[in-house]
ZADO-1210 file (C-alpha; in nm, 4 decimals, padded with zeros to 6 digits):
<atoms>
<atom x="-00.1192" y="01.4559" z="-02.0654" code="UNK" pos="1"/>
<atom x="-00.2924" y="01.1345" z="-02.1571" code="UNK" pos="2"/>
<atom x="-00.0080" y="00.9299" z="-02.0134" code="UNK" pos="3"/>
<atom x="-00.0238" y="01.1194" z="-01.6821" code="UNK" pos="4"/>
<atom x="-00.3992" y="01.0618" z="-01.6562" code="UNK" pos="5"/>
<atom x="-00.3522" y="00.6879" z="-01.7006" code="UNK" pos="6"/>
<atom x="-00.1172" y="00.6744" z="-01.4035" code="UNK" pos="7"/>
<atom x="-00.3275" y="00.8865" z="-01.1658" code="UNK" pos="8"/>
<atom x="-00.5463" y="00.5935" z="-01.0404" code="UNK" pos="9"/>
<atom x="-00.2321" y="00.3858" z="-00.9862" code="UNK" pos="10"/>
<atom x="-00.0638" y="00.6559" z="-00.7816" code="UNK" pos="11"/>
<atom x="-00.3856" y="00.7119" z="-00.5854" code="UNK" pos="12"/>
<atom x="-00.4168" y="00.3400" z="-00.5111" code="UNK" pos="13"/>
<atom x="-00.0532" y="00.3177" z="-00.3998" code="UNK" pos="14"/>
<atom x="-00.0916" y="00.6255" z="-00.1800" code="UNK" pos="15"/>
<atom x="-00.3965" y="00.4783" z="-00.0064" code="UNK" pos="16"/>
<atom x="-00.2095" y="00.1524" z="00.0477" code="UNK" pos="17"/>
<atom x="00.0882" y="00.3392" z="00.1919" code="UNK" pos="18"/>
<atom x="-00.1348" y="00.5262" z="00.4370" code="UNK" pos="19"/>
<atom x="-00.3100" y="00.2061" z="00.5457" code="UNK" pos="20"/>
<atom x="00.0293" y="00.0461" z="00.6205" code="UNK" pos="21"/>
<atom x="00.2182" y="00.3445" z="00.7603" code="UNK" pos="22"/>
<atom x="-00.0546" y="00.4909" z="00.9823" code="UNK" pos="23"/>
<atom x="-00.0972" y="00.1883" z="01.2140" code="UNK" pos="24"/>
<atom x="00.2811" y="00.1557" z="01.2432" code="UNK" pos="25"/>
<atom x="00.3140" y="00.5272" z="01.3233" code="UNK" pos="26"/>
<atom x="00.0419" y="00.5075" z="01.5908" code="UNK" pos="27"/>
<atom x="00.2008" y="00.1973" z="01.7450" code="UNK" pos="28"/>
<atom x="00.5399" y="00.3670" z="01.7767" code="UNK" pos="29"/>
<atom x="00.3784" y="00.6919" z="01.8973" code="UNK" pos="30"/>
<atom x="00.1769" y="00.5237" z="02.1729" code="UNK" pos="31"/>
<atom x="00.4706" y="00.3177" z="02.2925" code="UNK" pos="32"/>
<atom x="00.6170" y="00.6419" z="02.4329" code="UNK" pos="33"/>
<atom x="00.2999" y="00.7392" z="02.6219" code="UNK" pos="34"/>
<atom x="00.1550" y="00.6401" z="02.9584" code="UNK" pos="35"/>
<atom x="-00.1708" y="00.4458" z="02.9497" code="UNK" pos="36"/>
<atom x="-00.3725" y="00.7459" z="03.0714" code="UNK" pos="37"/>
<atom x="-00.2345" y="00.9471" z="02.7773" code="UNK" pos="38"/>
<atom x="-00.3261" y="00.6696" z="02.5337" code="UNK" pos="39"/>
<atom x="-00.6842" y="00.6433" z="02.6574" code="UNK" pos="40"/>
<atom x="-00.7169" y="01.0213" z="02.6800" code="UNK" pos="41"/>
<atom x="-00.5808" y="01.0987" z="02.3337" code="UNK" pos="42"/>
<atom x="-00.4856" y="00.8060" z="02.1131" code="UNK" pos="43"/>
<atom x="-00.3738" y="01.0288" z="01.8239" code="UNK" pos="44"/>
<atom x="-00.2099" y="01.2975" z="02.0394" code="UNK" pos="45"/>
<atom x="00.1655" y="01.3584" z="02.0551" code="UNK" pos="46"/>
<atom x="00.3303" y="01.2190" z="02.3733" code="UNK" pos="47"/>
<atom x="00.3450" y="01.4870" z="02.6431" code="UNK" pos="48"/>
<atom x="00.5871" y="01.4123" z="02.7913" code="UNK" pos="49"/>
<atom x="00.7827" y="01.1359" z="02.6134" code="UNK" pos="50"/>
<atom x="00.8402" y="00.8406" z="02.8443" code="UNK" pos="51"/>
<atom x="01.0584" y="00.5301" z="02.8188" code="UNK" pos="52"/>
<atom x="00.8896" y="00.3622" z="03.1171" code="UNK" pos="53"/>
<atom x="00.7099" y="00.1149" z="02.8907" code="UNK" pos="54"/>
<atom x="01.0392" y="-00.0161" z="02.7485" code="UNK" pos="55"/>
<atom x="01.1909" y="-00.0225" z="03.0965" code="UNK" pos="56"/>
<atom x="00.9040" y="-00.2398" z="03.2163" code="UNK" pos="57"/>
<atom x="00.9537" y="-00.4729" z="02.9205" code="UNK" pos="58"/>
<atom x="01.3198" y="-00.5071" z="03.0126" code="UNK" pos="59"/>
<atom x="01.2312" y="-00.5833" z="03.3748" code="UNK" pos="60"/>
<atom x="00.9724" y="-00.8399" z="03.2655" code="UNK" pos="61"/>
<atom x="01.2351" y="-01.0336" z="03.0684" code="UNK" pos="62"/>
<atom x="01.1597" y="-00.9364" z="02.7098" code="UNK" pos="63"/>
<atom x="01.5268" y="-00.9974" z="02.6222" code="UNK" pos="64"/>
<atom x="01.4864" y="-01.3710" z="02.6824" code="UNK" pos="65"/>
<atom x="01.1828" y="-01.3971" z="02.4529" code="UNK" pos="66"/>
<atom x="01.3541" y="-01.1812" z="02.1911" code="UNK" pos="67"/>
<atom x="01.6544" y="-01.4168" z="02.2061" code="UNK" pos="68"/>
<atom x="01.4252" y="-01.7205" z="02.1679" code="UNK" pos="69"/>
<atom x="01.2657" y="-01.5709" z="01.8566" code="UNK" pos="70"/>
<atom x="01.6064" y="-01.4792" z="01.7174" code="UNK" pos="71"/>
<atom x="01.7453" y="-01.8302" z="01.7768" code="UNK" pos="72"/>
<atom x="01.4446" y="-02.0048" z="01.6224" code="UNK" pos="73"/>
<atom x="01.4253" y="-01.7712" z="01.3223" code="UNK" pos="74"/>
<atom x="01.7965" y="-01.7747" z="01.2366" code="UNK" pos="75"/>
<atom x="01.8291" y="-02.1515" z="01.2859" code="UNK" pos="76"/>
<atom x="01.5263" y="-02.2275" z="01.0682" code="UNK" pos="77"/>
<atom x="01.6398" y="-01.9866" z="00.7951" code="UNK" pos="78"/>
<atom x="01.9909" y="-02.1336" z="00.7967" code="UNK" pos="79"/>
<atom x="01.8529" y="-02.4853" z="00.7508" code="UNK" pos="80"/>
<atom x="01.6140" y="-02.3727" z="00.4765" code="UNK" pos="81"/>
<atom x="01.8874" y="-02.2004" z="00.2734" code="UNK" pos="82"/>
<atom x="02.1290" y="-02.4889" z="00.3275" code="UNK" pos="83"/>
<atom x="01.8969" y="-02.7778" z="00.2389" code="UNK" pos="84"/>
<atom x="01.6205" y="-02.6565" z="00.0055" code="UNK" pos="85"/>
<atom x="01.8374" y="-02.5067" z="-00.2760" code="UNK" pos="86"/>
<atom x="02.0363" y="-02.8300" z="-00.2931" code="UNK" pos="87"/>
<atom x="01.7189" y="-03.0341" z="-00.3406" code="UNK" pos="88"/>
<atom x="01.5796" y="-02.7795" z="-00.5868" code="UNK" pos="89"/>
<atom x="01.8953" y="-02.7905" z="-00.8003" code="UNK" pos="90"/>
<atom x="01.8924" y="-03.1703" z="-00.8125" code="UNK" pos="91"/>
<atom x="01.5220" y="-03.1855" z="-00.9021" code="UNK" pos="92"/>
<atom x="01.5362" y="-02.9015" z="-01.1547" code="UNK" pos="93"/>
<atom x="01.8154" y="-03.0745" z="-01.3462" code="UNK" pos="94"/>
<atom x="01.6538" y="-03.4210" z="-01.3464" code="UNK" pos="95"/>
<atom x="01.2740" y="-03.3974" z="-01.3404" code="UNK" pos="96"/>
<atom x="01.2457" y="-03.3175" z="-01.7145" code="UNK" pos="97"/>
<atom x="01.3962" y="-03.6544" z="-01.8032" code="UNK" pos="98"/>
<atom x="01.2654" y="-03.8665" z="-01.5159" code="UNK" pos="99"/>
<atom x="00.9048" y="-03.9222" z="-01.4094" code="UNK" pos="100"/>
<atom x="01.0246" y="-04.0386" z="-01.0676" code="UNK" pos="101"/>
<atom x="01.1918" y="-03.7065" z="-00.9871" code="UNK" pos="102"/>
<atom x="00.9011" y="-03.5183" z="-01.1390" code="UNK" pos="103"/>
<atom x="00.6691" y="-03.7074" z="-00.9030" code="UNK" pos="104"/>
<atom x="00.8937" y="-03.6280" z="-00.6057" code="UNK" pos="105"/>
<atom x="00.8862" y="-03.2588" z="-00.6988" code="UNK" pos="106"/>
<atom x="00.5062" y="-03.2525" z="-00.7271" code="UNK" pos="107"/>
<atom x="00.4712" y="-03.4441" z="-00.4001" code="UNK" pos="108"/>
<atom x="00.6889" y="-03.1913" z="-00.2183" code="UNK" pos="109"/>
<atom x="00.5284" y="-02.8736" z="-00.3529" code="UNK" pos="110"/>
<atom x="00.1715" y="-02.9992" z="-00.3118" code="UNK" pos="111"/>
<atom x="00.2026" y="-02.8970" z="00.0533" code="UNK" pos="112"/>
<atom x="00.1388" y="-02.5382" z="-00.0619" code="UNK" pos="113"/>
<atom x="-00.2274" y="-02.6287" z="-00.1077" code="UNK" pos="114"/>
<atom x="-00.2770" y="-02.8012" z="00.2296" code="UNK" pos="115"/>
<atom x="-00.4251" y="-02.5631" z="00.4912" code="UNK" pos="116"/>
<atom x="-00.2483" y="-02.5758" z="00.8253" code="UNK" pos="117"/>
<atom x="-00.5805" y="-02.6154" z="01.0084" code="UNK" pos="118"/>
<atom x="-00.6268" y="-02.9566" z="00.8450" code="UNK" pos="119"/>
<atom x="-00.3090" y="-03.1014" z="00.9978" code="UNK" pos="120"/>
<atom x="-00.2844" y="-02.8845" z="01.3105" code="UNK" pos="121"/>
<atom x="-00.4124" y="-03.1440" z="01.5600" code="UNK" pos="122"/>
<atom x="-00.2218" y="-03.4451" z="01.4119" code="UNK" pos="123"/>
<atom x="00.1025" y="-03.2430" z="01.3982" code="UNK" pos="124"/>
<atom x="00.0628" y="-03.1310" z="01.7603" code="UNK" pos="125"/>
<atom x="-00.0048" y="-03.4870" z="01.8783" code="UNK" pos="126"/>
<atom x="00.2869" y="-03.6265" z="01.6776" code="UNK" pos="127"/>
<atom x="00.5361" y="-03.3673" z="01.8025" code="UNK" pos="128"/>
<atom x="00.4218" y="-03.4230" z="02.1611" code="UNK" pos="129"/>
<atom x="00.4513" y="-03.8005" z="02.1228" code="UNK" pos="130"/>
<atom x="00.8051" y="-03.7656" z="01.9846" code="UNK" pos="131"/>
<atom x="00.9084" y="-03.5366" z="02.2690" code="UNK" pos="132"/>
<atom x="00.9648" y="-03.2479" z="02.0280" code="UNK" pos="133"/>
<atom x="00.7416" y="-02.9872" z="02.1920" code="UNK" pos="134"/>
<atom x="01.0458" y="-02.7648" z="02.2195" code="UNK" pos="135"/>
<atom x="01.2411" y="-02.4984" z="02.0336" code="UNK" pos="136"/>
<atom x="01.4274" y="-02.7686" z="01.8398" code="UNK" pos="137"/>
<atom x="01.0987" y="-02.9292" z="01.7334" code="UNK" pos="138"/>
<atom x="00.9617" y="-02.5905" z="01.6289" code="UNK" pos="139"/>
<atom x="01.2688" y="-02.5259" z="01.4113" code="UNK" pos="140"/>
<atom x="01.2170" y="-02.8602" z="01.2375" code="UNK" pos="141"/>
<atom x="00.8512" y="-02.7770" z="01.1741" code="UNK" pos="142"/>
<atom x="00.9401" y="-02.4411" z="01.0237" code="UNK" pos="143"/>
<atom x="01.1887" y="-02.6133" z="00.7935" code="UNK" pos="144"/>
<atom x="00.9216" y="-02.8644" z="00.6912" code="UNK" pos="145"/>
<atom x="00.6562" y="-02.6033" z="00.6193" code="UNK" pos="146"/>
<atom x="00.9014" y="-02.3868" z="00.4260" code="UNK" pos="147"/>
<atom x="00.9957" y="-02.6671" z="00.1856" code="UNK" pos="148"/>
<atom x="00.6977" y="-02.6509" z="-00.0584" code="UNK" pos="149"/>
<atom x="00.7075" y="-02.2784" z="-00.1361" code="UNK" pos="150"/>
<atom x="01.0858" y="-02.2419" z="-00.1159" code="UNK" pos="151"/>
<atom x="01.1451" y="-02.5489" z="-00.3333" code="UNK" pos="152"/>
<atom x="00.9019" y="-02.4150" z="-00.5921" code="UNK" pos="153"/>
<atom x="01.0824" y="-02.0783" z="-00.6031" code="UNK" pos="154"/>
<atom x="01.4331" y="-02.2239" z="-00.6133" code="UNK" pos="155"/>
<atom x="01.3532" y="-02.4872" z="-00.8772" code="UNK" pos="156"/>
<atom x="01.1883" y="-02.2271" z="-01.1011" code="UNK" pos="157"/>
<atom x="01.4893" y="-01.9976" z="-01.0617" code="UNK" pos="158"/>
<atom x="01.7369" y="-02.2738" z="-01.1491" code="UNK" pos="159"/>
<atom x="01.5400" y="-02.3794" z="-01.4578" code="UNK" pos="160"/>
<atom x="01.4873" y="-02.0286" z="-01.5965" code="UNK" pos="161"/>
<atom x="01.7988" y="-01.8354" z="-01.4900" code="UNK" pos="162"/>
<atom x="02.0913" y="-02.0770" z="-01.4473" code="UNK" pos="163"/>
<atom x="02.1740" y="-02.2536" z="-01.7767" code="UNK" pos="164"/>
<atom x="02.2672" y="-02.6204" z="-01.7903" code="UNK" pos="165"/>
<atom x="02.5729" y="-02.5281" z="-01.9952" code="UNK" pos="166"/>
<atom x="02.7391" y="-02.4102" z="-01.6737" code="UNK" pos="167"/>
<atom x="02.7172" y="-02.7633" z="-01.5330" code="UNK" pos="168"/>
<atom x="02.8612" y="-02.9089" z="-01.8522" code="UNK" pos="169"/>
<atom x="03.1453" y="-02.6566" z="-01.8647" code="UNK" pos="170"/>
<atom x="03.2334" y="-02.7261" z="-01.5026" code="UNK" pos="171"/>
<atom x="03.2291" y="-03.1020" z="-01.5671" code="UNK" pos="172"/>
<atom x="03.4640" y="-03.0595" z="-01.8638" code="UNK" pos="173"/>
<atom x="03.7021" y="-02.8681" z="-01.6338" code="UNK" pos="174"/>
<atom x="03.6994" y="-03.1641" z="-01.3955" code="UNK" pos="175"/>
<atom x="03.4651" y="-03.0226" z="-01.1315" code="UNK" pos="176"/>
<atom x="03.2467" y="-03.2702" z="-00.9419" code="UNK" pos="177"/>
<atom x="02.8753" y="-03.2277" z="-00.8755" code="UNK" pos="178"/>
<atom x="02.9168" y="-03.0979" z="-00.5187" code="UNK" pos="179"/>
<atom x="03.1993" y="-02.8641" z="-00.6134" code="UNK" pos="180"/>
<atom x="02.9956" y="-02.7283" z="-00.9055" code="UNK" pos="181"/>
<atom x="02.6965" y="-02.6688" z="-00.6842" code="UNK" pos="182"/>
<atom x="02.8743" y="-02.4982" z="-00.3940" code="UNK" pos="183"/>
<atom x="03.1260" y="-02.2994" z="-00.5988" code="UNK" pos="184"/>
<atom x="02.9120" y="-02.1975" z="-00.8988" code="UNK" pos="185"/>
<atom x="02.5394" y="-02.2652" z="-00.8623" code="UNK" pos="186"/>
<atom x="02.4830" y="-02.1723" z="-00.4977" code="UNK" pos="187"/>
<atom x="02.6416" y="-01.8238" z="-00.5282" code="UNK" pos="188"/>
<atom x="02.4366" y="-01.7543" z="-00.8410" code="UNK" pos="189"/>
<atom x="02.1192" y="-01.8138" z="-00.6387" code="UNK" pos="190"/>
<atom x="02.1879" y="-01.5020" z="-00.4293" code="UNK" pos="191"/>
<atom x="01.8713" y="-01.3134" z="-00.5394" code="UNK" pos="192"/>
<atom x="01.6558" y="-01.6148" z="-00.4548" code="UNK" pos="193"/>
<atom x="01.8375" y="-01.6667" z="-00.1226" code="UNK" pos="194"/>
<atom x="01.7427" y="-01.3113" z="-00.0249" code="UNK" pos="195"/>
<atom x="01.3830" y="-01.3597" z="-00.1406" code="UNK" pos="196"/>
<atom x="01.3373" y="-01.6863" z="00.0477" code="UNK" pos="197"/>
<atom x="01.5071" y="-01.5404" z="00.3538" code="UNK" pos="198"/>
<atom x="01.2722" y="-01.2399" z="00.3657" code="UNK" pos="199"/>
<atom x="00.9569" y="-01.4420" z="00.3039" code="UNK" pos="200"/>
<atom x="01.0352" y="-01.7026" z="00.5659" code="UNK" pos="201"/>
<atom x="01.1908" y="-01.4655" z="00.8206" code="UNK" pos="202"/>
<atom x="00.8790" y="-01.2458" z="00.8174" code="UNK" pos="203"/>
<atom x="00.6582" y="-01.5503" z="00.8624" code="UNK" pos="204"/>
<atom x="00.8654" y="-01.7265" z="01.1290" code="UNK" pos="205"/>
<atom x="00.9385" y="-01.4121" z="01.3310" code="UNK" pos="206"/>
<atom x="00.5707" y="-01.3099" z="01.3432" code="UNK" pos="207"/>
<atom x="00.4201" y="-01.6583" z="01.3683" code="UNK" pos="208"/>
<atom x="00.1968" y="-01.7132" z="01.6685" code="UNK" pos="209"/>
<atom x="00.0076" y="-02.0369" z="01.6127" code="UNK" pos="210"/>
<atom x="00.2926" y="-02.2907" z="01.6009" code="UNK" pos="211"/>
<atom x="00.4697" y="-02.1503" z="01.9123" code="UNK" pos="212"/>
<atom x="00.1322" y="-02.1492" z="02.0901" code="UNK" pos="213"/>
<atom x="00.0821" y="-02.5183" z="02.0113" code="UNK" pos="214"/>
<atom x="00.4354" y="-02.6337" z="02.0980" code="UNK" pos="215"/>
<atom x="00.5857" y="-02.3896" z="02.3479" code="UNK" pos="216"/>
<atom x="00.3022" y="-02.2523" z="02.5587" code="UNK" pos="217"/>
<atom x="00.3627" y="-02.5000" z="02.8410" code="UNK" pos="218"/>
<atom x="00.7090" y="-02.3671" z="02.9269" code="UNK" pos="219"/>
<atom x="00.7347" y="-01.9909" z="02.9729" code="UNK" pos="220"/>
<atom x="01.1125" y="-01.9911" z="02.9315" code="UNK" pos="221"/>
<atom x="01.0765" y="-02.1071" z="02.5677" code="UNK" pos="222"/>
<atom x="00.8212" y="-01.8471" z="02.4585" code="UNK" pos="223"/>
<atom x="00.8841" y="-01.6537" z="02.1394" code="UNK" pos="224"/>
<atom x="00.8219" y="-01.2789" z="02.1186" code="UNK" pos="225"/>
<atom x="00.4680" y="-01.3071" z="01.9668" code="UNK" pos="226"/>
<atom x="00.3732" y="-01.5603" z="02.2342" code="UNK" pos="227"/>
<atom x="00.5113" y="-01.3292" z="02.5033" code="UNK" pos="228"/>
<atom x="00.3145" y="-01.0371" z="02.3543" code="UNK" pos="229"/>
<atom x="-00.0065" y="-01.2422" z="02.3646" code="UNK" pos="230"/>
<atom x="00.0364" y="-01.3436" z="02.7270" code="UNK" pos="231"/>
<atom x="00.1685" y="-00.9998" z="02.8218" code="UNK" pos="232"/>
<atom x="-00.1374" y="-00.8286" z="02.6789" code="UNK" pos="233"/>
<atom x="-00.3595" y="-01.0669" z="02.8739" code="UNK" pos="234"/>
<atom x="-00.1658" y="-00.9976" z="03.1926" code="UNK" pos="235"/>
<atom x="-00.1849" y="-00.6188" z="03.1514" code="UNK" pos="236"/>
<atom x="-00.5164" y="-00.6002" z="02.9689" code="UNK" pos="237"/>
<atom x="-00.5923" y="-00.2429" z="03.0767" code="UNK" pos="238"/>
<atom x="-00.2312" y="-00.1199" z="03.0607" code="UNK" pos="239"/>
<atom x="-00.1718" y="-00.0416" z="02.6937" code="UNK" pos="240"/>
<atom x="00.1677" y="00.1288" z="02.7129" code="UNK" pos="241"/>
<atom x="00.3860" y="-00.1816" z="02.7674" code="UNK" pos="242"/>
<atom x="00.1841" y="-00.3721" z="02.5038" code="UNK" pos="243"/>
<atom x="00.2566" y="-00.1071" z="02.2403" code="UNK" pos="244"/>
<atom x="00.6233" y="-00.1088" z="02.3412" code="UNK" pos="245"/>
<atom x="00.6389" y="-00.4862" z="02.2895" code="UNK" pos="246"/>
<atom x="00.4898" y="-00.4459" z="01.9414" code="UNK" pos="247"/>
<atom x="00.7562" y="-00.1890" z="01.8547" code="UNK" pos="248"/>
<atom x="01.0340" y="-00.4290" z="01.9598" code="UNK" pos="249"/>
<atom x="00.8977" y="-00.6942" z="01.7234" code="UNK" pos="250"/>
<atom x="00.8295" y="-00.4566" z="01.4329" code="UNK" pos="251"/>
<atom x="01.1611" y="-00.2717" z="01.4341" code="UNK" pos="252"/>
<atom x="01.3689" y="-00.5903" z="01.4532" code="UNK" pos="253"/>
<atom x="01.2211" y="-00.7601" z="01.1486" code="UNK" pos="254"/>
<atom x="01.1881" y="-00.4297" z="00.9603" code="UNK" pos="255"/>
<atom x="01.5665" y="-00.3817" z="00.9777" code="UNK" pos="256"/>
<atom x="01.6206" y="-00.7312" z="00.8343" code="UNK" pos="257"/>
<atom x="01.3683" y="-00.6667" z="00.5585" code="UNK" pos="258"/>
<atom x="01.5195" y="-00.3351" z="00.4514" code="UNK" pos="259"/>
<atom x="01.8726" y="-00.4783" z="00.4534" code="UNK" pos="260"/>
<atom x="01.7964" y="-00.7841" z="00.2405" code="UNK" pos="261"/>
<atom x="01.5628" y="-00.5979" z="00.0072" code="UNK" pos="262"/>
<atom x="01.8711" y="-00.4102" z="-00.1129" code="UNK" pos="263"/>
<atom x="02.0525" y="-00.7408" z="-00.1607" code="UNK" pos="264"/>
<atom x="01.7733" y="-00.8697" z="-00.3843" code="UNK" pos="265"/>
<atom x="01.8210" y="-00.5752" z="-00.6208" code="UNK" pos="266"/>
<atom x="02.2025" y="-00.5995" z="-00.6097" code="UNK" pos="267"/>
<atom x="02.1934" y="-00.9748" z="-00.6624" code="UNK" pos="268"/>
<atom x="01.9648" y="-00.9482" z="-00.9631" code="UNK" pos="269"/>
<atom x="02.1912" y="-00.6857" z="-01.1177" code="UNK" pos="270"/>
<atom x="02.5026" y="-00.8960" z="-01.0586" code="UNK" pos="271"/>
<atom x="02.3290" y="-01.2035" z="-01.1966" code="UNK" pos="272"/>
<atom x="02.2356" y="-01.0243" z="-01.5168" code="UNK" pos="273"/>
<atom x="02.5965" y="-00.9121" z="-01.5656" code="UNK" pos="274"/>
<atom x="02.7281" y="-01.2643" z="-01.5172" code="UNK" pos="275"/>
</atoms>
């Protein structure tokens, strides 16, 4: 009985947190199937009748193009992050303990975690504009840059604590080169961290509003989904139905990715422990 009493506050806290997260999502999905007059007349009421007009209007207003822009930017940035950052993390993790130069490089790269974006927002915008990179390509490069500090920190810590150096030595004895060792042995063993970094950065990039606003707001054809939602809500300020439908499109898409790769984190950790 004593053990059960200890856990009651924890369960209560988790239940409150679940309600605070699930209730807004439920209301967003619920109101996306209602006309605006139904939303204003009964925000918590069940749709009567159900309508798909809000999603039809989104389709007619070109939401597919903005969804495709977000998908292209997110997948491209994530691909570059998972291709480049683990390689740098592996090299630094294996060398910074015996070299002050590499230790300094590591500290210099991860110190970006502590720099607020607001401090460099105006210089970054001016620099990207001056370089002619106020485009989707420029935005992808910025996402890669901003992902380096946190992702490098996670990958380097994982390599140092989980992947033993003896694997490198055994591979070298068998005649394997550095690149072959990394791509054939080390990179696959980072699967749990790949999934973690992918989820963290995909959630951030997919939902990010500020960077697309600074770089892409001039050209409507390059808008991401959050930028489209912002302008769409301003255009139909008193028409809530299509706005809720646009939120559902963004939520469901990234939620599917999250649920899929969350399973891979657990599987990857289990496989890693067996190996």
